C-alpha positions in Angstrom: 0.0 0.0 0.0 1.6 3.2 -1.2 2.1 6.1 1.3 0.1 8.5 -0.8 -2.8 6.0 -1.0 -2.7 5.6 2.8 -2.6 9.3 3.4 -5.5 9.8 1.0 -7.6 7.1 2.8 -6.8 8.7 6.2 -7.7 12.2 5.0 -11.0 11.0 3.5 -12.1 9.2 6.6 -11.1 11.9 9.1 -12.0 15.0 7.1 -12.9 15.2 3.4 -15.4 12.3 3.4 -16.1 12.1 7.1 -19.2 9.9 7.6 -20.8 12.1 10.1 -20.0 15.6 8.9 -20.0 15.0 5.1 -22.0 11.9 4.3 -24.4 12.6 7.2 -24.7 8.9 7.9 -25.5 7.2 11.3 -27.2 10.3 12.6 -29.6 8.4 14.8 -27.0 7.0 17.2 -24.8 10.1 16.7 -27.6 12.4 18.1 -29.2 9.9 20.4 -26.4 9.0 22.8 -23.9 11.9 22.5 -25.0 13.6 25.7 -21.7 12.9 27.4 -18.2 12.0 26.5 -18.3 8.5 28.0 -21.5 7.5 26.1 -20.1 8.9 22.8 -16.7 7.3 23.3 -18.3 3.9 24.1 -20.5 3.9 21.0 -17.7 5.4 18.9 -15.2 2.6 19.8 -17.8 -0.1 19.3 -18.7 1.3 15.8 -15.1 1.7 14.8 -14.3 -1.9 15.7 -17.3 -3.2 13.7 -16.4 -1.0 10.7 -12.8 -2.2 10.6 -13.7 -5.8 11.3 -16.4 -5.9 8.6 -14.1 -4.3 6.1 -11.4 -6.9 6.7 -13.8 -9.9 6.5 -15.5 -8.5 3.4 -12.2 -7.9 1.7 -11.1 -11.5 2.4 -14.2 -13.0 0.9 -14.8 -10.6 -1.9 -13.8 -13.1 -4.6 -16.0 -15.9 -3.2 -19.2 -13.9 -2.9 -21.4 -13.3 -6.0 -23.2 -10.1 -6.7 -26.6 -11.8 -6.2 -25.9 -12.5 -2.5 -23.3 -10.0 -1.5 -25.6 -7.6 0.5 -27.1 -10.4 2.6 -23.6 -11.8 3.3 -22.3 -8.4 4.3 -25.2 -7.9 6.7 -24.6 -11.3 8.3 -20.9 -10.4 8.7 -21.8 -7.0 10.3 -24.4 -8.6 12.5 -21.9 -11.3 13.7 -19.3 -8.7 14.6 -21.9 -6.5 16.3 -23.0 -9.4 18.5 -19.4 -10.1 19.5 -19.0 -6.4 20.5 -22.3 -6.5 22.4 -21.2 -9.6 24.3 -17.9 -8.0 25.2 -19.6 -4.9 26.5 -22.0 -7.0 28.6 -18.9 -8.8 30.1 -16.7 -5.8 30.8 -18.7 -2.6 30.6 -22.2 -3.7 31.6 -23.4 -0.5 33.1 -22.3 1.5 30.0 -24.0 -1.2 27.9 -27.3 -0.7 29.8 -27.0 3.1 29.3 -26.4 2.8 25.5 -29.2 0.3 25.3 -30.7 -0.4 21.9 -28.0 1.7 20.1 -25.5 -1.1 20.4 -27.4 -3.8 18.5 -28.6 -1.1 16.1 -24.9 -0.8 14.9 -26.0 -3.5 12.4 -28.2 -1.0 10.6 -25.7 1.8 10.6 -25.4 2.9 6.9 -21.7 3.7 7.4 -20.7 0.1 7.9 -22.6 -1.4 5.1 -21.7 1.5 2.8 -18.0 1.0 3.3 -18.2 -2.7 3.0 -20.0 -2.5 -0.3 -18.3 0.6 -1.8 -14.7 0.0 -0.7 -13.9 -3.3 1.1 -15.5 -5.4 -1.6 -13.3 -3.9 -4.3 -9.9 -3.6 -2.5 -7.3 -5.7 -0.8 -7.2 -6.3 3.0 -4.7 -3.7 4.1 -6.4 -0.7 2.3 -9.8 -2.0 3.4 -8.7 -2.3 7.0 -7.2 1.2 7.0 -10.4 2.6 5.4 -12.5 1.0 8.1 -10.2 2.3 10.8 -10.2 5.9 9.5 -13.9 6.0 8.8 -14.6 4.6 12.2 -12.2 7.0 13.8 -13.7 9.9 12.0 -17.2 8.9 13.2 -16.0 8.4 16.8 -14.2 11.7 16.8 -17.3 13.6 15.8 -19.3 11.6 18.5 -16.8 12.5 21.2 -16.6 16.1 20.2 -20.3 16.4 20.1 -20.6 14.6 23.5 -18.0 17.0 25.0 -19.9 20.0 23.8 -23.2 18.8 25.1 -21.8 17.6 28.5 -20.0 20.9 29.0 -23.0 23.1 28.1 -25.5 20.8 29.8 -23.8 19.9 33.0 -20.7 22.0 33.2 -18.4 19.0 33.4 -16.1 16.9 31.2 -15.3 13.2 31.3 -18.0 12.4 33.9 -18.6 8.7 34.4 -15.5 7.5 32.6 -15.2 4.7 35.1 -18.1 3.1 33.2 -15.7 2.5 30.3 -12.3 2.3 31.9 -13.0 0.9 35.3 -12.1 2.2 38.8 -8.9 3.8 37.5 -11.0 6.5 35.9 -13.2 7.4 38.9 -11.4 10.7 39.4 -11.2 11.8 35.8 -14.3 14.1 36.1 -13.3 17.7 35.3 -15.6 20.3 36.8 -15.3 23.3 34.4 -18.1 25.4 35.8 -18.6 24.9 39.6 -22.2 25.2 40.9 -23.4 25.1 37.4 -27.2 24.9 36.8 -27.9 22.3 34.2 -28.9 23.5 30.8 -31.4 20.7 29.9 -31.7 21.7 26.2 -28.1 20.8 25.5 -28.6 17.3 26.9 -31.8 16.5 25.1 -31.9 15.4 21.4 -33.0 18.9 20.1 -29.7 20.2 21.5 -27.8 17.5 19.6 -29.3 18.9 16.3 -28.2 22.4 17.1 -24.6 21.5 18.1 -24.3 19.1 15.1 -25.3 22.0 12.9 -22.5 24.1 14.5 -19.9 21.4 13.8 -21.0 21.1 10.1 -20.9 24.8 9.7 -17.5 25.1 11.3 -16.1 22.4 9.0 -17.6 24.2 5.9 -16.0 27.5 7.0 -12.6 25.8 7.3 -12.9 24.0 4.0 -13.8 27.3 2.3 -10.8 29.1 3.8 -8.5 26.3 2.7 -9.9 26.4 -0.8 -9.5 30.2 -0.9 -5.9 29.9 0.2 -5.2 27.1 -2.4 -6.7 29.3 -5.2 -4.7 32.3 -4.0 -1.4 30.3 -4.0 -1.9 29.1 -7.6 -0.2 31.1 -10.3 -2.4 33.1 -12.6 -3.0 31.3 -15.9 -3.2 33.3 -19.1 -6.6 33.2 -20.6 -5.1 32.4 -24.0 -2.2 33.2 -26.3 -2.4 36.1 -28.6 -2.4 35.4 -32.3 -0.5 38.0 -34.4 -1.6 38.4 -38.0 1.1 39.2 -40.5 0.2 40.8 -43.8 2.4 41.7 -46.7 5.7 40.2 -47.9 8.7 39.8 -45.7 12.0 40.2 -47.6 
C-alpha cells in the first residue's frame, strides 16, 4: 500500500469524506447518545471496531461472494461482529452497555458500515480495506466524542464524567468540573440540543474548507486566458 494512498484514505475518513460531517450517515446514534463523553466514546469505539472488522472480512471473501448475495452476506458479517462487541460490552462494561441500550445492537443497521463494505472493502485488498475502516470509524468516533463533550459541557458544566463506566475504577477521578455550581442546561442534553450542536460542527467544517480552498486558489499562479495570435500581412523580404 503506497504512502500517498494511505494518506488519502486517512484524509478521506477523518476529514474530506467524514461519515458524520460530510456523508451525514449514522445520525440516529450520533444524536441519540452523544449527551456525554463516555457515552459517545463507548459507542464510537464499538462502531469503529465493527467497521474495521467488517471491512477486513468482506475484503477477504470478496472473490468468493457473488453479486446476487453480496448484500445479505455483508449484513450477516456485520451482525456477527456487532454481536461479538455486544457480548464483550456485557462482560466488561455492563453499566455502560445498559445506558447505551438499543443503540449497540442497532450498529447492524448503521449505513456507514454497510456502505464502506459495499463501496470500498468489496473492491480492495485487505490492508487498504482495514485502513479505510479504521479511518472511517475514527472519523465517526471523533465527531461523536466532540459532540458529546460540547453537550456535556454546556448541559452539566463538566467533562469526562462517568468515565469509570468504560475504563473501570482507574477513571473514577477523571471528572473535570469546568463550571462549579453550574445549573444544568437541559436543552443541551436532550436530542434537540444535539441537532443544534451538530449544525454548528458542520458549519465550522464548511468554513474551514472554504478558507483552505481560498488559500489554495490564491497560491496558484495566474493562468493566461489564451495566447495572442498575431496576423502578419504583406511580404517579408
